[in-house]
C-alpha positions as CSV (number, residue, x, y, z in Angstrom):
1,M,211.2,269.4,29.4
2,V,210.1,265.8,29.5
3,D,209.5,264.2,26.0
4,I,205.7,263.7,25.6
5,L,205.7,263.1,21.9
6,S,204.6,259.5,22.2
7,K,201.7,260.4,24.5
8,T,198.1,260.6,23.4
9,N,195.7,263.5,23.7
10,T,193.0,262.6,26.3
11,H,190.6,264.7,28.5
12,R,192.6,265.6,31.6
13,K,191.3,267.2,34.7
14,A,192.8,268.4,38.0
15,I,191.4,270.1,41.1
16,A,193.8,271.8,43.6
17,Q,193.1,273.5,46.9
18,A,194.7,276.3,49.0
19,I,193.4,277.5,52.3
20,V,193.7,281.1,53.5
21,K,193.3,281.5,57.3
22,V,192.5,284.9,58.7
23,S,192.8,286.0,62.3
24,S,189.3,287.5,63.0
25,Q,185.7,287.5,62.0
26,D,186.0,291.1,61.2
27,T,188.2,290.2,58.2
28,I,185.6,287.6,57.0
29,D,182.9,290.3,57.3
30,A,185.0,292.8,55.3
31,I,185.5,290.3,52.5
32,V,181.8,289.2,52.4
33,N,180.5,292.8,52.6
34,K,183.2,294.0,50.0
35,K,184.6,296.5,52.5
36,V,188.3,295.6,51.9
37,P,190.1,298.8,50.8
38,K,191.9,297.1,47.9
39,G,188.6,295.9,46.3
40,D,186.5,292.8,45.9
41,V,188.7,290.1,47.3
42,F,187.0,287.1,45.8
43,E,186.6,288.6,42.3
44,M,190.2,290.0,42.1
45,S,191.8,286.8,43.5
46,K,189.8,284.7,41.1
47,T,191.0,286.8,38.1
48,A,194.6,286.5,39.3
49,G,194.1,282.7,39.6
50,L,192.7,282.5,36.1
51,F,195.7,284.4,34.7
52,A,198.1,282.1,36.7
53,V,196.6,278.9,35.3
54,K,197.1,280.2,31.7
55,R,200.6,281.4,32.4
56,T,201.9,278.4,34.4
57,S,204.4,277.3,31.7
58,D,206.0,280.8,31.8
59,T,206.9,280.4,35.4
60,I,207.4,276.6,36.1
61,P,210.4,275.6,33.8
62,D,209.4,272.0,33.1
63,C,205.7,272.7,32.5
64,H,204.6,272.3,28.9
65,P,202.5,275.0,27.3
66,L,199.1,273.5,26.7
67,P,195.6,274.5,25.8
68,I,193.4,275.3,28.8
69,E,189.9,274.3,27.9
70,Y,188.2,275.2,31.2
71,T,189.0,276.7,34.5
72,K,186.8,277.2,37.6
73,I,187.9,278.9,40.8
74,T,185.6,278.9,43.9
75,H,185.9,280.2,47.5
76,E,184.3,278.5,50.5
77,I,184.2,280.2,53.9
78,N,184.4,277.9,56.9
79,G,184.8,279.8,60.1
80,L,188.1,281.7,59.8
81,Q,189.2,279.6,56.9
82,I,188.6,280.2,53.2
83,K,189.1,277.2,51.0
84,I,190.0,277.9,47.4
85,L,189.3,275.2,44.8
86,T,190.8,275.5,41.3
87,E,189.5,273.1,38.7
88,V,191.3,272.9,35.3
89,H,190.5,270.8,32.2
90,T,192.4,270.2,28.9
91,I,192.5,267.8,26.0
92,Y,196.2,267.2,25.6
93,K,199.1,264.8,26.1
94,T,200.0,265.8,29.6
95,G,198.1,266.7,32.7
96,V,197.1,270.0,34.4
97,E,197.9,269.2,38.0
98,V,200.6,272.0,38.3
99,E,198.3,274.5,36.5
100,A,195.6,273.8,39.1
101,M,198.0,274.1,42.0
102,Y,199.6,277.2,40.7
103,G,196.2,278.8,40.1
104,A,195.2,278.0,43.7
105,S,198.5,279.3,45.0
106,V,198.2,282.7,43.2
107,T,194.6,283.0,44.2
108,A,195.6,282.6,47.8
109,M,198.6,285.0,47.5
110,T,196.3,287.6,45.9
111,M,193.9,287.3,48.8
112,Y,196.9,287.6,51.2
113,D,198.1,290.8,49.5
114,M,194.6,292.4,49.5
115,L,194.0,291.5,53.2
116,K,197.3,292.2,54.8
117,P,196.5,295.9,55.4
118,I,193.6,294.9,57.6
119,D,194.8,291.6,59.1
120,K,198.4,290.9,60.1
121,G,197.7,287.3,61.1
122,I,196.9,285.8,57.7
123,T,198.4,282.4,56.7
124,I,198.2,280.3,53.6
125,E,197.9,276.5,54.3
126,K,197.4,273.1,52.6
127,I,198.2,273.8,49.0
128,A,197.5,270.4,47.5
129,L,196.2,268.4,44.6
130,V,192.9,266.9,45.6
131,E,191.7,265.2,42.3
132,K,193.3,264.1,39.1
133,E,191.8,262.4,36.0
134,G,193.1,261.6,32.5
135,G,196.1,260.0,30.8
136,K,197.1,256.3,30.6
137,T,196.7,255.9,34.4
138,D,193.0,256.1,33.9
139,F,193.2,253.0,31.6
140,R,195.4,251.0,33.9
141,K,192.6,248.4,34.3
142,D,192.9,247.6,30.6
143,T,195.4,244.8,30.8
144,G,196.0,241.5,29.1
145,M,196.1,239.5,32.3
146,G,194.5,236.1,31.9
147,H,194.5,236.5,28.1
148,R,196.8,235.0,25.4
149,S,198.5,236.5,22.4
150,A,200.5,235.5,19.4
151,I,202.9,237.5,17.1
152,L,203.5,236.9,13.4
153,I,206.2,238.9,11.7
154,V,205.8,238.9,7.9
155,S,209.3,239.7,6.4
156,D,211.5,237.8,3.9
157,A,214.4,240.1,4.9
158,I,214.1,239.3,8.6
159,L,213.7,235.6,7.9
160,S,216.9,235.6,5.8
161,G,218.9,237.5,8.3
162,K,219.3,240.6,6.2
163,K,217.3,242.7,8.6
164,K,217.0,242.8,12.4
165,D,213.6,242.1,13.9
166,T,213.5,245.3,16.1
167,G,209.8,245.9,15.5
168,G,208.9,242.4,16.5
169,Q,210.8,242.8,19.7
170,L,208.9,246.0,20.5
171,I,205.6,244.1,20.1
172,L,206.8,241.3,22.3
173,E,207.9,243.8,25.0
174,T,204.5,245.4,24.8
175,T,202.6,242.1,25.3
176,K,204.8,241.5,28.4
177,K,204.3,245.0,29.7
178,Y,200.5,244.6,29.6
179,L,200.6,241.1,31.1
180,L,199.5,239.1,28.1
181,E,200.7,235.4,27.9
182,N,202.4,235.3,24.5
183,I,202.3,231.7,23.2
184,A,203.9,232.2,19.8
185,Y,206.4,234.4,18.0
186,E,207.0,233.4,14.4
187,I,208.7,235.0,11.4
188,L,207.1,234.2,8.1
189,L,207.8,234.5,4.4
190,D,205.7,237.0,2.7
191,N,203.4,234.3,1.3
192,E,199.6,234.6,1.2
193,E,198.9,230.9,1.8
194,L,201.3,230.7,4.7
195,I,200.0,233.9,6.3
196,R,196.4,232.6,5.9
197,N,197.1,229.2,7.5
198,K,199.0,230.7,10.4
199,V,196.3,233.2,11.1
200,K,193.6,230.5,11.1
201,K,195.8,228.4,13.4
202,F,196.4,231.0,16.0
203,A,193.0,232.7,15.9
204,S,191.5,229.6,17.5
205,K,194.1,229.7,20.3
206,V,194.6,233.3,21.4
207,D,192.6,236.4,22.3
208,L,195.0,238.8,20.5
209,L,196.8,238.1,17.3
210,I,199.3,240.7,16.0
211,V,200.6,240.5,12.4
212,S,203.4,242.9,11.5
213,G,204.5,243.6,8.0
214,G,203.1,243.7,4.5
215,T,200.6,246.6,5.1
216,G,202.0,248.9,2.4
217,F,200.9,248.9,-1.2
218,T,203.7,247.3,-3.2
219,K,203.0,244.1,-5.0
220,N,204.5,242.1,-2.1
221,D,202.3,243.8,0.6
222,R,199.4,241.4,0.8
223,T,198.8,241.0,4.5
224,P,195.6,243.0,4.7
225,D,194.2,241.4,1.5
226,T,195.0,237.9,2.8
227,I,193.5,238.5,6.3
228,K,190.4,240.6,5.5
229,P,188.4,237.6,4.0
230,L,189.1,235.7,7.2
231,L,187.5,238.3,9.5
232,D,184.0,237.9,10.9
233,V,183.9,241.6,11.8
234,E,186.1,244.4,10.7
235,I,186.8,247.2,13.2
236,P,187.9,250.2,11.1
237,G,188.2,252.6,14.0
238,I,191.2,250.9,15.6
239,M,193.6,251.4,12.6
240,E,192.0,254.7,11.7
241,Y,193.1,256.0,15.1
242,A,196.6,254.5,14.6
243,R,197.0,256.2,11.2
244,W,195.8,259.5,12.7
245,Y,198.3,259.1,15.5
246,G,201.0,258.4,13.0
247,Q,200.1,261.2,10.6
248,N,200.6,263.6,13.5
249,R,204.2,262.5,13.5
250,T,205.0,261.7,9.8
251,P,202.9,262.1,6.6
252,Y,204.2,258.7,5.5
253,A,201.7,257.0,7.9
254,M,199.1,257.6,5.2
255,F,200.7,254.7,3.2
256,S,199.8,252.1,5.8
257,R,196.9,249.7,5.0
258,G,196.9,248.2,8.5
259,M,193.5,246.8,9.5
260,A,191.8,245.2,12.6
261,G,188.9,242.9,13.2
262,L,187.6,239.8,14.9
263,I,187.8,236.2,14.0
264,G,185.4,234.7,16.4
265,H,186.5,236.2,19.8
266,T,190.0,236.8,18.7
267,L,191.1,240.4,18.0
268,V,193.4,240.5,15.0
269,L,195.7,243.6,14.5
270,T,197.8,244.1,11.4
271,M,200.4,246.8,11.6
272,P,203.4,248.1,9.6
273,G,206.7,246.2,9.6
274,S,209.0,249.2,10.0
275,T,210.3,249.9,13.5
276,N,208.9,253.4,13.6
277,G,205.6,252.2,12.3
278,V,205.4,249.5,14.9
279,K,206.4,251.8,17.7
280,E,203.8,254.5,16.7
281,T,201.1,251.9,16.3
282,L,201.8,250.4,19.7
283,D,201.9,253.8,21.4
284,A,198.6,254.7,19.8
285,L,196.7,251.5,20.6
286,F,198.0,250.2,24.0
287,P,196.6,249.8,26.5
288,Y,193.3,251.1,25.1
289,V,192.8,248.3,22.6
290,L,192.8,245.8,25.5
291,H,189.4,247.1,26.5
292,S,188.1,244.9,23.7
293,F,188.5,241.9,26.1
294,K,186.0,243.3,28.4
295,M,183.7,244.1,25.5
296,L,183.9,240.5,24.3
297,N,183.8,239.2,27.8
298,T,186.0,236.3,26.8
299,K,188.8,234.6,28.7
300,K,190.5,231.5,27.3
């Protein structure tokens, strides 16, 4: 199965359809009047469809087992056609399109099985996904286009060449991916006065300032303590979410003191310096955090 570990739980919805076409009005009348020998066609096919939705991953090899929060199956008669609509919701890392389509398919096949003794001309047509919501595609309008960023890496080891700056490169790739114009990329000594001066400098020039490193709790980890007094507004929820995301992957995420806030109209993010910490923080926050630009309604 595809790796979805880096994905975020969101509300996901899918609606799929299938159309059952019968050959005569007599068949429609038998369904509506519940005269079909095998039983109530709508109720039994609906039950089969509900079972199918919940068991999709048992049948389709690449489908992930996931929690089904809501399923609705409806039938609509239009002449000699019966449209089946299957609606499925979940809060999870991957969508429910296949679950909805499989549910619609099994509902239709159950109707076929129940009706074939009285109608030899039944067909199943147009099994299709008709609506989908959820996942990062719903947030594709959250981009950095037209906005500027700067990246500060706080690390004595990287500056001295003892350690590769892999985390910083991940940040830079992310700014490019989401169309930010990155105007600065600097590696700094772990020095409070230097960090303070650089943050003040770039906060007046960019919309997003990312500072990586120094968010732990050793005596040298002073990045949050240095930046916090500079903030006009702290936004706790941003890094609370990043830590929650990280703790679902490693308990060590609890040690991060990363913080976020505003200096004027500039969003400042402080994140861990480790490569894994950076990756998980970026996966958690982007592109969602870019919605702040719309909230601030600023464009430099």
